[in-house]
N, C-alpha and C positions, 0 to 999 in steps of 0.2 A: 289538258285532256287532248288526245290525239285527234286529228281531221276525221272526219267522219267517212266512212266507208261505203260504198254500195252494198246493197244487200246481197248476200252470198245466194249464187244459184240454188243451193240445197235447201234455203229457207224461203224461196219465193214461192207463192200458192202454185200447187202443182196444175198445170193445164189438162182440162178434162179432155177425155177422148170423144170424138164426134159422135160413136156408137151410144155413149151414154146421155148425149144431151136431152132434154125434152122440153115441151113447150108448157109442161105443168106450172101453174103459178107458185111462186115461191113466198109463200106469205106466212109469217111467224104466228104459231097458235098462242093464244093468250090464255089457256087455262090455267088456274092456279089452285095447289091443293098443298097443305101444310106448310105454307111459306115457300111452295116451289113455283116457278115459271118456266115457259119454254120461249127460247129465244133463236135467234140467227137466221132469219131468211130462208126458212125452208118449211114445210107443211109438216106439222107434228105427226107420229106415228112412224113405224119401222118398214123396212123392206129393203129388197135389194140395192136401192138407190140412196138408202139413208142409214147413217151412221148416229144412233141416240146416245148420249153420255151425259153424265150428271155431275156438277160441281157444287160441292156445299160448303158454307162456312157461315160463322156467325154474323149477323148484322143487327144493329140498332140493341144492342145489350148493354147491361150496366157494366161488363168485363171487357176482355179483349174481342176486337172486332176486326173482321177481314173482309169489307165488303168489296175490295179491290180484286180479289180472287174470283168471285164469280164473274165480275166487270170484265176482267181479263180473258175470261173463258169465253165471254160473249163476243168480245173483239176479236179474239182469236178466230172464232167462227164465221165471221163476217169476212176477215181477211181471206180464209181459205175457201170460203164459198164463192167468193168473187173471182177465183182462179179455178172454179169449175169443182171444187171439193177435193177430195182424197181419193186418188184413184177413180175418179166418177162418182164416187159417194158423197152426197151432201152431209154436211155433220149438223147435227141437231143437238143444241145443249140444253138441257134443264138444270136450273138453277134452285137450290133449296137453303133457306135459311135455318141454320142448325141451332141458333138462339143460345149457343152454350148451356145446352141443356141434353141431360142423356136421353129423355124422351123424344124430344125433338130431333135428335141425331138418329135415333132408331127409325122416326117415322120418315126421314130423308132416305134412309136405306131401304124402307119397305116402299116408299115411292119409286125408289130406283129399279127394285123389282117388279113393280106393278107396271112400269113403263119400258121394261125390257130392254133395259139400258146394255150397252157392251163394256161398259167401264165406268166407275166413278173416277173422276181425274182432277188432280190440281187442287186437293180441299183441304179443309182445317177442321179437325175436332180433337177435344182433350177426353171425348169419351168412345174411344177405340173399340172397346167391347160391344157396346151399345149397337154401333152401327156396322160392325164387321160380321157378327154372328149372322144377321139376315142376309148379308153380300154372300158370305160364305156358303150359306144354306141354297143360295141361287146360283152359284159359280160365277158371282161377277168379280171381276178382277178390281183391284183398289189401285190404282197408279199415281204416284207421287203425291202422297199425304206430306202434310207438314213435319210429322215425325214429333208429335206430342208424347206419344206413350209407348211403352212396350209393345203392345198388342200390333203395331204397326210393322214392328221388326220381329214377329212371331208368325203371325199369319200366313199361311202359304200362299194366300190369295193377294198378298199385300207386294206391292212392287215400288219400293222406296227409291227417290232419285238422290237422295242427301242422307247423311249420318243423323239428322234430325237434331234433338235436344241432346243425346248422349254424346254425339261427336263435337257438338258447339262447348258443353260445359266440360268436357275432358279436355277438348283442347285449349279453353280457357285457363282451366288449372294448371297445365302444363306450363303455359306461356308466364301466367302469374307467378308460379314457383321460383321464377329466375329474377323475377322484379320487385316482389313485394315481403313486406312483414306480415303481420296478422292479416288475415284475409276473413271477411264475414259475407256469407251469402243471405240477402232479403229475397224471400220468395214466396209464392201464393202458399195459403193454407189450404190445399186440394190434394186430391189424390195424385193428379200429375205432378204437383208441386213437390210431394213427398220423394220422388225418385231423383230431385236435382242435385240435393247435398252429397249424395254417393258418387254421382258422375263428377262433380267439381272435385271432389276429394281424391278419386282415382287419378286423376290429371296432377293434382298436388304432390300426392304421393308418388307419382312417376317422377317429381322433381325433387324428391326427398324434402318435402316441405309439411309443415303441420296440417291437420285438418282444418277446413275452414269453421267458423261460427256460422250455427244456423238460426236464423231468424224467421218464422212464419208470420205472414202478414195477410190481412184480407184482400182479395184480389179486385174488389170494387170499393176501395175506402176511397174517401176524397183529401185526406192528408196522411202523410207518416212521419210526422215529426217525432215522436217517441221513438219509432223505428230508427230514424236517421241518428239521434242522438245517441242510441244503444250500439249501432254500427261503429260510429266515430270513436266512442270510447274504446272500443275493442282494437279498432285500425291504430290507435295511438298508444296501445300497450306494451309495446316491444321496448324492453328495457334499453336496448342498443341505439334506439331512436330511428331502425329501418322503418321506410314508408309503408305504412299499411294500406291494403286496399279494400273498399266496399263494392260488392257485386250486385246491383238490384237486377233481379231476373223477373219482372212484373207482368210482362206482356205490356199492353196499352197503358198499364198503370205505372209504368218506369217512371214516366215524366212527372206523373204526379208526386213520386218518391222524391225525384230531383229537385222539384220545387221546394219541399220541406228540406232536403239536404243543403241545398245552397245557400239557405238563410242563416246557416251555422258553421258551413264548412270553411268559410273564409278565416276562422279563426284557427283552422287547422290546416294549413297549408302543406303539410307533410301527409295527407289523405289523398288517395287517388281512387278514381271509380273505373270500374271495368264492367262489361255486360255482353250479352251475345246480340247479334243481328236477329231482328224481330222485337226485341224489346226495346231497341232504338235502331233509327235509320237518318239518311241525310236530310229527310223533311223536318224530323223532329229535332235534329241539330241546329236546322235553320231557325226554328222557332225558339230554341231556348238560349240562343246568344253563346255566351262561354261556359256554360253550365257543363259541357261533356268534353271541354278541352284537355288533351292529353289522356282521355279515357281510351283504353284497350277494347277492342271489339273484335270477337271471332265470328267470322260467317262461314257458309257453306261455298259459296260463289265468288269471282272477281269483284272488285269494288264496283259500285254501280255508274263510276265515271269510265270504266274500262270500255274499249271499243268493241268487246266481244257482245257487249249488250246493244249494239247498233241496230241489228235486226227487229228485236223487240222493240226499241224505242221508234222503228220507223213504221211498224204495225200499230202501235198505239196513236202515234201522230195522224196517220192516215186513217182510222178506222174507230178509233174512240171517241171520236166528235166533241173533244173536250170535257170527257166524262172525269169530273175532279176525283172520283172514287180511286182511280188508277194511279199510284205512283210507282214509276220505275224503279226506284231505289227500295220498294219495299220487299222484303224477302219472301212474302205471300206471293205478291205478284209474280215475281221472278220464277218462284217455285211451280206456279200455274202454267208459266211459259213453258218451262223444261217438261214438264207431264204432257201437255198438249203436242209437244214435238215428240215425244215417246210414243204416244198414241198415232201421230200421223206416220212416223217411220213402220209404225207397226202394223197398220193398216196398209200401206205401200207395200209391204211384203207378203201379203197374202194373195193367194191364189182368186181368180175372179170367182164371182158370187156373192152371195150374202155375208157379211161380216157379222160373227156371233162374238158373244163373250168367251166360249169354249176356244175358238180359234185364236182369239186375242192372247187368252192365256197359253195356249199350246205354242205360239211364236214367241213370247216371251221367255217360257220354260225351256225351250229348247235351244236357248242361247243366243237369241237373235241380238247383234250388236250394233248400239245406236250411239252415234256421234253428236254431240251436243255443241258442236263449234268451240270446243274448249270451254265451255262453262262448268262441266265437269269432266271428270274422266269419261272414257267410252262407258257405257253402260251396258251391263248383261247380267241376268238373273240366273244363268246355268250354276247348277251345284258348285262348279268349280270356281266359281267368281264369288262366292259368299266368304265372308271372314269367318274365323274360328271362335267367334265370340257366342257362346251357349245362350247369353241373355238377348242377343240381337242377333240371331241367325239369319235375317232377311237382308242385314247391310250389306251392300256392295261397294257403296261409295262413302269412305270413311275420312275424306280430305275434308280440311278446313284451310281457311284463309284468316290470316291475322291482320287486323286493320287498326289503326289509330287515328282519333281526331286532331288535326293539325291545322291551327288558324280557321277554324270552324268548318273545315273539311274532311269527310271521311277518307283517309287514303290507305293503301296498302303500306303495312308496318314491316313486310316481309315478303320477299318475290315469290310467286307461287304458291302451291299447296302445301300443306304439310299432313301427313297421314298419321292419324291417331288409331289405326286398328290395334296396335298393341296394346294401349291402354284400354280400350274397350273390352279386349279378351281378358286383360288381367282384373277389370271391373266385374266382369261376369262371374 
């Protein structure tokens, strides 16, 4: 890893203008509702001096959990408010537990409407239609979702910062087409999971490879021995002996699958694994020893060891106060950081006065260009920046990175980004 750099000027908390300072107490509201809470060193409520937003994600569920995302949002708010807020506006963050449940996701959205937030930022949910409908009705933009569902790439009020699961799976398929014999996808038996085979196959087809075997699995199972055995059987079925690949894409349960897989995988050294960031990260690799050694991983952003993440790491170190929910290598935490950078740059671009959801949407729709310090390409949601994928019309960033686990470290397998927009357009 390269030496740490000083935080770039563009990522330091902006200085508050003297005219905007007040002597009011900056005390966090402790109100709670439907799993939501308010945070971040400001008095609850809205007004000319406050920008209220929401971050929602599942916590303490039996399936995938992303507690680091709301924790990162709170940390970001503490950091930016120490520097005087955004253009003199204090940042007020409401967090909401989406609970991996469509009803709770909708309740979070209704809470956002009730609180008159200017945006829902850096969030995770597999129930896109449930939460997007209330937001659309109220005109509230959704900035930087995790990209689990098609709804996030079709709603005119959604502003994704990455290509979501579509880009990851398409990119992974294209990479595996070069290196693998038979490919098997092990994925959740859910509506969101039903979309994964099509996306992986689009990448495989682009590389002139046969479609992947599709194995459905419960997303909250405690072991996956049967699924591992079936996946290995297919991976070793190539008559030429070409090394097969198994792709577990089970979110938090990917590690559970790998526990089952490694018990029998030693007998089949010709089988490799591959997955997407979000199903595995450096902390998971650290905890599982050699299980992932040699695995291919596609991500949206540079490897977590890259110096371009120094600004985020500095903020976590200074403001998270040892919060172990925040892992700088987690793709959800990284997405939340980028989404809040989009929010900050957008608010900074506005004229003086109250910040509203309408003003934020208008700035983004008018083609505001946002530099993320190389973590993504320059982001802009103008019509001319959208890719020509009818199934994913809101995608503006279809870049992915290819990484591999070497000696227990997740490192870049190829320099720079690879654009998969052509694959996504064909998949549509």
